N, C-alpha and C positions, 0 to 999 in steps of 0.2 A: 597344722603340721609345723613344729619348730625346727630350727637349724640343726640341733643335734640329731633329731630323728631322720631328717633329710640326709645327713651324712651317714648315719647307720645304714639307711636303705640303699645308699649310693654303692655299697660294697657288692651288691648283686650285679648291677650293670658293669662295674669294673671288673668283676671276676669274668663276665662274658666277654669283655674286651680283651683281657689277658689271654683267654683261650683262643680268641680269633687271631691274635698275633702269633700264637704258637703253631697254627696249623700249617702243613706243608705248602700250600698254595701260596703263602705269603713270602716264600723263600727269596724270590727274585724282585719282590716289590719294594723292599726297603733294606738298605745294607745293614741297618742296626735294629732290625725287627725283633730279634730275640732279646736284645738288651732293653729295648722298649718295654717288652712284656715284663721282664724282671722289675724295671723301675716302677711300672703301673701296679704291679702286685705289691711291691714295697709301700706304695702310696696307700693302697686298699688296706693293707695291714695296719698302717699308721692310723687310719680312720677309727680303728677299733679302740685306740687310746683317746683320739681327738673328741670323739662324740661324747664320751663319758665326762671328759675334762670340762667341755663346754656346758654340758648339762648341769654339772655341779656348780660351776662358776656363775651361771646365770640362773640358777634356781629352777631348771627346766626338767628335773628328774621326774619321770613318770612310769607308771607300770607298763604302759605300751612300749616305752622306750627301752626298758629292762628286757622285756620279752623279745622285741624285734632286734636288740643287740645281740642276744644269744642266738637267735635264729639266723641272723645275717652272718655270724662267725661260722655257723655250721654250713650254710650254703656256700660261702666262700672256700672253706677248707675242703669240704666234700667235693665240690665241683672240681676244684683243682687236682685232688687226688685221683678222681676218676678220669679226668682228661689226660693226666700224665700216664695213667695205665693205658688208655685207648690209643694214645700216641706212641707207645712203646718206649717211653722215657723211664718207666719203672720196670725192673725185672719181673719175670713170672712169679718169683717167690713172694713178691710184694702184694700179690693179690690177697693173700690170707690176712696180713696186717690191715690192709685197707678195708676188707670186709668187717674185721673186728671193730675198726673205728666207726664204719657206717652203721653197724648194729648198735653200738653203744649210743651214738648220736641220735639215731631214730627212736630208740627206747627212752632216752632222757627228754627228747622233744615231745614224745607222747605224754610223758609224766608232766611236763610243763603245760601241755595242753589241757590235761585233766584237771590239774591245779587251777589253771586260769578259768575253767569252766565252773569252778567252785568259788571264784572270786579271790583266789590266793596266788601268790607268786613265790616260786622257789628262789631262796637267796642264793647269790653267787657264792660259791665256795672258792677258797684260795687254790685248791688243787685243780678246780675247773679253769681258773684263769691261766694256771702254769700249763695246763694241757693245751690251751689255745695258743700260748706263746711258742710251745715246742712244736705244734703242728705248723705254724706259720714259719718257724725257722726251718723246719724240714722242707717245706715247699720252696722257700727262698734258696736253699742250697742246690735243689734240683734245677731251678730256673737259672741259678748262677752258673751251674755246670753247662746248661744248654746254651746260654749266652756266650760263655767263654769258648766253647767249642765252635759255634758258629760265627761269631762276630769278631773274635780276637785272634783268629789264627794267623791273619796277615802280619800280625806284630811279632810273630815268633818265627820268622824266615831264618833258617839255620839252626833254630832251637826247638825243632818239632818235638824232640823228646821231652823237653821241659814243658811244652804246652800240653802234651799228652798226660804228663805226671800230674800237673795241676788240675786238668780236667778229672783225672782219677781221684785226687784228693777230695774234690768237691762231691764226686759221685759217692765215694765210700762214706763221706761225712753225712751225706743225705740218708744213706742206708742205715747208718747207726742211729742218726736221729729219728728215723721212721720207727725203728724198733723201740727207741725211747718214747716216742709220742704214743705208740700203741699200748705200751705198759701203762703210761700215765693216764691215757684215755680210758683204759678198761678199770683202772683203779679208781679214777674219778667217778666213774659210772656206779661202781660198788658203793662209794661214799654217799652219792646222791640217793641211790635206791635204799640204803640202810637207814636213811633219815626220813625219806618221803614216800616209801613203798606203800603206806596205808592209803594214800590218795587213789591207788588202783583198786582198793578192796572195800574201803568204808565210804559209803554213799554220803555220809554226814560229815566227812572230814573237812 
């Protein structure tokens, strides 16, 4: 197990740690708990670039690394979207976009598994990388809203309206980015299926 692969796999425990920091029982434990969740998530998102850079720099690119990189991205983003829904940080209408994202990710993961079983790897598409970036940005905006609302209110004494407006800006930015992420996610799924759908049908592909 090389360093890039370890960094790739670290996104899963990092995601669990972020979720733990967001749970209500942590409210009185640490005054900057929500900000810590945001920073930890940003670090987890950064590893998506770091593992690939290290693998290329030291010649440690592998089929396992490519597969686990894509899988770890999905676990990170889907785990966060589901947790934000469960915690009530996403509006009820967001359930449908999140379900679309979930469906696409499970479908393409299934396609990757079928391809892997045949000794082949699905090449990363640019639209797939864009999809991940937009999803991570969306989650970061929602976590930023949570952190600003919970941890920075004391800095807006006498400026409560400004604090409220800034929170709203982050929230609505998150909503818009979620819609964009949903569109790009579904579109990228169509791109993958149009190129690799034969893996589902042809036993000898």
